[in-house]
C-alpha positions as CSV (number, residue, x, y, z in Angstrom):
1,M,109.4,60.8,87.8
2,Q,106.0,62.4,88.7
3,F,107.8,65.7,89.3
4,G,109.2,65.6,85.7
5,K,105.8,65.0,84.2
6,I,104.3,67.9,86.2
7,V,107.1,70.2,85.1
8,F,106.7,69.1,81.5
9,L,102.9,69.6,81.4
10,A,103.3,73.0,83.1
11,L,105.8,74.1,80.4
12,V,103.6,72.8,77.6
13,G,100.6,74.6,79.1
14,F,102.6,77.8,79.3
15,V,103.9,77.6,75.7
16,L,100.4,76.9,74.4
17,S,98.8,79.8,76.4
18,A,101.4,82.2,74.9
19,C,100.3,81.2,71.4
20,S,96.6,81.7,72.1
21,T,94.9,84.6,70.4
22,K,93.8,87.6,72.4
23,E,90.2,88.2,73.2
24,Y,88.9,91.7,72.3
25,A,85.7,92.9,73.9
26,K,85.0,95.6,71.2
27,Q,85.2,95.5,67.4
28,E,84.5,98.5,65.2
29,S,84.4,98.8,61.4
30,V,86.3,101.9,60.3
31,F,87.9,103.8,57.4
32,I,91.5,104.5,58.3
33,V,94.1,106.8,56.8
34,F,97.6,106.3,58.2
35,K,100.3,108.4,56.5
36,T,103.8,108.9,57.7
37,P,106.9,109.9,55.7
38,T,107.8,106.2,55.4
39,F,104.5,104.6,54.5
40,R,100.9,105.4,53.5
41,H,97.8,103.2,53.9
42,A,94.2,104.2,53.5
43,D,91.3,101.7,53.4
44,L,88.6,100.0,55.3
45,G,89.6,98.2,58.4
46,F,88.8,97.2,62.0
47,I,89.7,98.3,65.5
48,Y,89.6,95.5,68.1
49,A,90.0,96.6,71.7
50,N,89.8,95.4,75.3
51,D,90.8,97.1,78.5
52,E,94.5,96.7,78.0
53,D,95.2,96.1,74.3
54,M,94.2,97.3,70.9
55,K,94.6,95.9,67.4
56,I,94.2,97.9,64.2
57,E,93.9,96.3,60.9
58,I,93.7,97.9,57.4
59,Y,92.4,95.8,54.5
60,S,92.8,96.1,50.8
61,S,91.1,93.6,48.4
62,G,90.1,91.5,51.3
63,Q,93.7,91.1,52.6
64,A,95.1,92.7,55.7
65,V,97.8,95.1,54.4
66,M,98.7,96.6,57.8
67,S,98.3,95.3,61.3
68,L,99.1,97.4,64.4
69,E,98.9,95.8,67.8
70,V,99.2,98.3,70.7
71,S,99.6,96.9,74.3
72,Q,100.3,98.8,77.5
73,S,104.1,98.8,76.9
74,A,104.7,98.0,73.2
75,V,103.6,98.4,69.6
76,C,103.9,95.7,67.1
77,M,103.4,96.6,63.4
78,S,103.2,94.1,60.6
79,M,106.1,95.8,58.7
80,L,108.3,96.3,61.8
81,E,109.4,94.3,64.8
82,C,107.7,94.8,68.1
83,M,109.2,97.8,70.0
84,S,108.5,99.9,73.0
85,K,106.0,102.8,72.6
86,H,108.8,105.3,72.9
87,S,110.8,103.5,70.2
88,F,107.8,103.3,67.9
89,N,107.2,107.0,68.4
90,K,110.8,107.7,67.6
91,E,110.9,105.5,64.5
92,V,107.4,106.1,63.0
93,L,105.8,109.2,64.6
94,S,107.9,111.6,66.6
95,E,110.2,111.1,69.5
96,N,108.6,114.2,71.1
97,Y,105.2,112.5,71.6
98,P,104.1,111.0,74.8
99,N,104.0,107.2,74.9
100,T,100.2,107.2,75.1
101,I,99.5,109.1,71.9
102,L,98.7,106.2,69.7
103,D,96.3,104.6,72.2
104,N,94.5,107.9,72.7
105,I,94.2,108.7,69.0
106,F,92.6,105.4,68.1
107,K,90.4,105.5,71.2
108,G,89.3,109.1,70.5
109,K,90.7,110.4,73.8
110,K,92.5,113.7,74.6
111,I,96.2,113.8,73.8
112,F,99.0,115.6,75.7
113,D,97.1,115.4,79.0
114,G,94.2,117.5,77.5
115,R,96.4,120.5,76.6
116,N,94.5,123.3,74.8
117,V,91.3,121.2,74.5
118,V,88.2,123.0,73.2
119,K,85.0,121.1,73.8
120,T,82.2,121.4,71.3
121,G,78.7,120.0,71.2
122,N,79.8,116.9,69.3
123,G,83.3,116.3,70.5
124,F,86.5,118.3,71.0
125,T,89.5,119.8,69.3
126,Q,93.1,120.4,70.3
127,N,95.8,122.6,68.7
128,I,99.2,121.8,70.1
129,S,102.5,123.1,68.9
130,N,106.1,123.1,70.1
131,L,108.5,125.1,67.9
132,S,110.2,122.9,65.3
133,K,109.1,119.7,67.1
134,Y,105.4,119.4,66.2
135,D,102.4,121.4,65.1
136,I,99.3,119.2,65.8
137,T,95.7,119.7,64.9
138,Y,93.6,117.0,66.6
139,S,89.8,116.7,66.5
140,V,87.3,114.1,67.7
141,L,84.0,115.2,66.2
142,N,80.9,113.1,65.7
143,K,82.3,109.7,64.5
144,Q,85.5,110.9,63.1
145,I,89.0,111.3,64.5
146,T,91.6,113.4,62.7
147,F,95.2,113.8,63.9
148,R,97.5,115.9,61.7
149,D,101.1,117.1,62.5
150,T,102.4,119.4,59.7
151,I,106.0,119.4,61.0
152,N,106.3,115.6,61.1
153,N,104.1,115.0,58.0
154,L,101.7,112.7,59.8
155,L,98.0,112.1,59.2
156,I,95.9,109.6,61.0
157,K,92.1,109.6,60.3
158,V,89.6,107.2,61.7
159,K,86.0,107.3,60.5
160,R,83.6,104.9,62.2
161,I,81.3,103.1,59.9
162,E,77.7,102.4,61.1
163,G,76.7,98.9,60.3
């Protein structure tokens, strides 16, 4: 009988811990533009981050209109089911992108392993192209990140808001 109670309590604890909210060490206020061929959002929002995960929210009239949760292995978007990073890239961005591209863009890190990076006094730029697959201009300058792919009609802009 005791064993049954222990198993029951362990299962309840496991279920409740899975429903707990994630703790994020860093929160930033930002203006985000997220445009793809299938949807467009541009408004104020927040980026929440910790060592492993990131959550991006875009608000309009005080309501979250888009939520994007990025973990080490998956991406969950409010309008789509959770999927692997590769599947998200294939469905939303481009199947030719590396799985780390979304993390790196929102964190302001170099993409494509730093290919064609040009450092400047206030950040860096990258121009990366692959015939008929992508034509990317990416810059992290001052407090603004701009990612544009003219072949795949993508634009992601993140401007940090001082508060």
